[in-house]
N, C-alpha and C positions, 0 to 999 in steps of 0.2 A: 445195607440194603434195607427195603421197607416196602410198604404198601403204595398207593397212588401218591404220587408226588404231590405236595402242596407248598406253597412258598416262592421262591425265587427260583425257577426251573432254569435248565441250560437255554431253552428257547427264548426266555425272557431276559436273560442276561445282558444281550447287547442294547435293549430298551432300556433297562435300568441305568445303564452307563450313557444313556443318550446318544447311543450309536446306531439305532436300529433305523431302517427306512421304513419298516411295515408296523412298528409298535412305539408307543410314546410311553415314558414313565407313568402318566396317569392312567394309561390304559391297562398296565400291569398292576397298578395300585388297584384299581376297581375290580379285576378279576380276583386278585388276591384275596380282597375283603370279602367278595361274594362267596369265595370257597370257604373261607372261614366262618362266614356267617350269612347263610342264604337269606336273601332278602334284604341285607344291609345298605345296597344303593338305592333301592325303592324308597326304604326307610329314611334315607337322608336326603332324598328328592333329585338324586342322580340317574342318568341313564346308561343302562349298561352298553358298551361298545357290542356291536353284532360279531356274530361269529364270523371268522375270515372264510371265505369261500372264494375259489376262482379256479379256472381250468388248470393253472399251472399246479394248484394244491391237489386237484383231483388226480392228475396224472402223474404227479411225483409220487402221491400215497400207492397208486396202482403199481407202479414201477418198484417199489421198495424191495420186494422179495428178489425181482430180476438183479438189481444192483447187489444185492448181497451176494447171487450165485456169480456175478462176473469178478466180485472182489475175491470170494474164495479161490475161483480159477487163476485170477492174477497172482495171490500170493501162495496158492497151494496150501492154504490151511483152512480148515472148517471154522465157521463162526457161530458161536454157540451164545447162550443167555440173551435173546432177543428179546427187547423191551423189557429189561429188568429196571426196576426201579431203586435209586439209590438216595440218602439223604446225609446231610452232616451239618454241623454248627461251624461257627467260626473257629473254634478250637475243638479238638477231639473230644474233650470233656463236656461240651455244651450239651443240654438238654433241649435246648431250642433250635432244633435241625431244621432251619428255614431255608438251607441251600439243598436244592434237590435236582434230580435229573433222571430221564429214560434213556438209557444207553441204546443203540441200534444193535449192538453186540459186542462179542469180544472175540478175537482171534485166539483159537484154543492152541497153545504151544505146549500142551502137555505138562507144564510145570507144576500143575497143582495149586498155583499161586496167582490169584486174581489180578493182583497188583503188577505182575511181570507180562500181562497179557496186554497186547496194544488192542485198543478200543477201535471199533469200526463205526465210521459215520458216513452214511449214504446221503447222496445228493443228486438231483436232477437240475438241468437248466437248459437254456437255449443256446444255440450256437452264437447268436450275437453276444448274450450277457457273457458267455463263458470267453470270448475275445476281450471283451471289455473288463472284466473284472477279475478274472483268473491269471496266475503266473504261469511258468513253465512246469509241466507235469513233473514228479519227482522232487519238487522243491516243496518248502511249506507255504508258499504263496497263494493262500486261499482267501476269498471276500471277507473283509474285518468282521462281519456278523458271524461268521462261521469260524474264525478264530477265536473270537470270543466263547462261542458255543462248546468247542473242543476243550479249550483252557479250562471251561467251567466243569465240564465232565471229568476231566483228568483230576481237577482240584476236588471234585465231589468223591471220585472212586479211588482216589490215590494212584491211578495209571500213569505212567511216565511217558507214554506214546500214544497217538491216534492216528489211524490212517482214513484221510478223507476220500472217498471214492464218489467220482462223479459221472454221471451218464448224461452227456449231451444229446438234445434234441434237435434233429435238423430243421425242424419248423416249431413255432410256439404252439403250445397245446390249444390256445384259443382259436388259431388258424384250423388245426384239425377239426375242433369241434364245428368250425363253421361250415365245414366240408362235410359233415355228418357223422364223424368219429364221435363216439363216446366211451367213458368208462362205465362199467356194471360191475355189481358185485359189492361185497361189504366183508368186514373184519378179516381181511388179510387174503381173502379169496376174490381176484378182480380179473376181468377180462375186457377186451376191446370189441366193438362192433360199429358197423356202419349204417346209417340210414339214409334213404333218399330224401329227395323234396318234400315228400309228403309224410316223413315221419315213420316211413315204414322200413324193417329190416331190409336190406338188400339181398337178394338171392345168393346163395355161394359166400356171403360174408362169415357167417356163424360166428362162433367165438373164437376170437384169438387171444392166445396167452401172450401178456407183455413182454414175457423172457423171448419169445420168437423175435419180435422188434429190437429188443435189447441186445440180442446176439448179433443182428444184422447191424446195429449201429457201432457196435464193437467192433466188428469186420471192418466197418469203415473208419474206423480211427477216432471214435466218439466216446470212448470210455478212457478216464485218467484217474491215477491215484497221487495223493499227496500225503508224506508222511509230516506229522507236526509233534513237536518234541514238547513235553511239560515246560512252562516259562514260571518258575518260582515268583520272580519280581512282578510279572503281571497279574499272577493268582493273587499275590499278597495285596496289589492294588484293587483288584476286582473284588477281594473279601472286604476291604476298608468300604469301599462304596456300597457293597450290599448292606453291610452293618449298618451304615448311616442311613439307607434308604429304610430299612427295616424299623429301626429305632425312631426315626424321625416322623415316618407316615404311617407304617403298619399298625405299629403299637399304639400311636397316637391318634390313628383315624383321620389324618390330615393329608389332604389331596396334595400331590405335587403340582408346581407349577404348570398350567396348560401351555402346550407346545404349540398348537395349531387351531384353527377353526373349529375341527371336528371335536378338539377336547373342550373348547368352551362350550359347544353345544350340548355335550354330555352333561356338565356340571350346572348348566341352566337351560334343562329341557323345557320350562313352562314360563316364558317370560311375560311377566305382569307388573308393570310399573311405568312411571314417567320419570325420567332423570335429566335434572339440569347439569349439563356436562361442562366441566371447565375448558378453557381456550385451547389447550393443546388437542384435546378430544375432537373439538370442533373443526380444528385444522385437519386432523385425520380423516374426518368424516368428507370435508370439501375436498380433499385430495382424492378420496376414494371416487366422490363423484365425477372429479375430473379425468381420473383414468378411464372410469366407465364411458364417458362421453367421446375420449380420445380413442378408446379402443373401438367403439361403434363407429365413428368418424373414419377411422383407419381402414376398417374391414370394407366400408363403402369405397372408398378411393382406391383401395387394393382391386375391388371387384372392377371399378370403372377403367383402371389401367389395364388391367387384363383384357378388358373388352375391346379397347382402342387398339392395342397391340395384334390381337386375333383378327379384329377386323381389317386392319391394313393388310396382315397376311393373306386374308381371303379375297381382298380386292387385288392383290398383286400376285395372285397364283399364276405360276407359270413365267413371271418375269425375272425370277431370281437366278442365280448361278448353280450349276449342280456339284455336288461333291459326294463321298461317301456317305456321309452322314445324312444326307437329304433324302435318300432313297425313300423312306416311308416316313418323311417328317418335314416340317418347316424349320428351317434352322435359322436362327437370328444371328448375325454377326455384324460388326462393326467395319468402319473403312479399313482397318488394318488386318481383318481377318479373323479377330477374336471372338470367339463363340459368346454370345449374350444370353441365350436361352433357346426354347424350342417350342414347338407345337405339334404334339404326336400323340398316338394312342397309347393308354396303358394296356397292362394284359387282359384287361376285363373289354378291350374294344372302346372305351372311353376316350373321347378327346381331352387332353389336359395340355394346360400352358405350364411349363416348367421355367425357373429363372435362377 
């Protein structure tokens, strides 16, 4: 146990391994170097990545306590040691404890032994993402980044099991925010409120405890748990990758290879020079230009085709055949009766061509 974790934390593990959708190894490198030496990035001419912020993050943070309450209810066990910090080295005797984590909590099994207590890890997601990325509840089939995260936590703490609890939102948080809902509060005390089109708090909305919504979602079957056992072989491979990252990059101050355009922009935030490029770079630039022109032309052609088809539908209104689908839409079919597309109103009342 220790103070605020520095180094390779559980939320950074998947990025170091190159498995994260949200962070690259370079981003982790920059953040760790800045933590170890504030101002390091500026001194080396690098731009720090912006702090992540999104509706999903805001709502996930607001529902952390609610997920704990649901998890305690499901297991019938109190969760203790919330947000406790841990750190360790590759070997138990290492002084360089660069593997760190903050745990969401421990299930108190009254054993008096931390290592025998399952870890609690709470998550929120949308119903779409849950269907796409999560396995059958009760199994250990959690998304790969979360599998890395809990294996990292178990490696850091010595725990033998983690229970991943996930609360599924029926709608995406950014949709709720577009409807006027917002998260308010800070430091673990959060509530939900709704605003009207003018940004004024609606009458009667008041403060809504996220636990109220969470309870309703649970009753609708939107809360699930996944027990994950410690995997010694996976942890050994992770530790090896962490050691390599730490010694090759952090201790030497050498940035990892950039993985995407945003990485490159942060490494070269002030472009000032003229470069004579080799043939293969010249070909890449030419290819990029070609794709840009092709994309623009395709967009124009797509709009033209849509105009032709919908104009035809307008000119032949009432000349078609009736079927169940065409009561409130124009349905396009071929001579064999196969559906090709439609021209109808979306939920906002806008006419849309779909194909």
